[in-house]
C-alpha positions as CSV (number, residue, x, y, z in Angstrom):
1,M,11.0,104.6,143.6
2,R,12.1,108.1,142.5
3,R,13.5,110.4,145.0
4,L,11.8,113.8,145.1
5,L,14.7,115.6,146.6
6,V,18.2,115.7,145.3
7,L,20.9,116.5,147.8
8,P,24.5,117.7,147.2
9,T,27.2,115.0,147.4
10,T,30.3,117.2,147.9
11,R,31.4,119.6,150.6
12,A,31.3,122.5,148.1
13,G,27.7,121.5,147.1
14,W,26.6,121.6,150.7
15,G,28.3,124.9,151.3
16,L,26.4,126.4,148.3
17,L,23.1,125.0,149.5
18,I,23.6,126.5,152.9
19,A,24.6,129.9,151.3
20,F,21.5,129.9,149.1
21,V,19.2,129.0,152.0
22,A,20.9,131.8,154.1
23,L,20.2,134.3,151.3
24,I,16.6,133.2,151.2
25,V,16.3,133.7,154.9
26,M,17.9,137.1,154.6
27,G,15.1,138.2,152.4
28,T,12.2,136.9,154.5
29,W,9.9,139.0,156.7
30,P,11.2,138.3,160.2
31,V,14.8,139.3,159.2
32,I,13.6,142.3,157.3
33,G,11.5,143.3,160.3
34,W,14.7,143.3,162.4
35,V,16.6,145.4,159.9
36,N,13.8,147.9,159.1
37,R,14.8,150.7,161.5
38,A,15.1,154.5,161.2
39,T,18.9,154.3,161.1
40,L,21.2,155.8,158.6
41,V,24.3,154.0,157.4
42,L,26.6,156.1,155.1
43,G,23.6,158.4,154.5
44,L,21.3,155.6,153.4
45,P,18.5,154.0,155.4
46,L,19.5,150.7,156.9
47,M,16.8,148.9,154.9
48,V,18.4,150.1,151.6
49,V,21.9,149.0,152.8
50,W,20.5,145.6,153.7
51,S,18.9,145.3,150.3
52,Y,22.2,146.1,148.6
53,L,23.9,143.5,150.9
54,V,21.5,140.8,149.9
55,I,21.8,141.6,146.2
56,F,25.6,141.6,146.2
57,A,25.7,138.4,148.3
58,C,23.4,136.7,145.7
59,V,25.8,137.7,143.0
60,A,28.8,136.5,145.0
61,V,27.2,133.1,145.7
62,M,26.3,132.6,142.1
63,V,29.8,133.5,141.0
64,V,31.3,131.0,143.4
65,G,28.7,128.4,142.3
66,N,29.6,128.9,138.6
67,H,33.3,128.6,139.5
68,I,32.8,125.3,141.3
69,V,30.7,123.9,138.4
70,E,33.4,124.9,135.9
71,R,36.1,123.5,138.1
72,D,34.4,120.1,138.3
73,N,33.7,120.0,134.5
74,H,29.9,119.6,134.9
75,E,27.6,120.6,132.1
């Protein structure tokens, strides 16, 4: 029988999976609702700063993932 879900087998793979799930959670409504306040951070609304944080965190996780894949010589 075919498995419908493929899980990571290494510690690095599990770490990346957790990081991607955390990023998805950071962009969902309940979390955004907590951040959506009339507060300025460095002259920007908190919601804008949160959005930048999510975008840069996505880039960082993808860079780490690419580094891990290249290190393990996967295609």
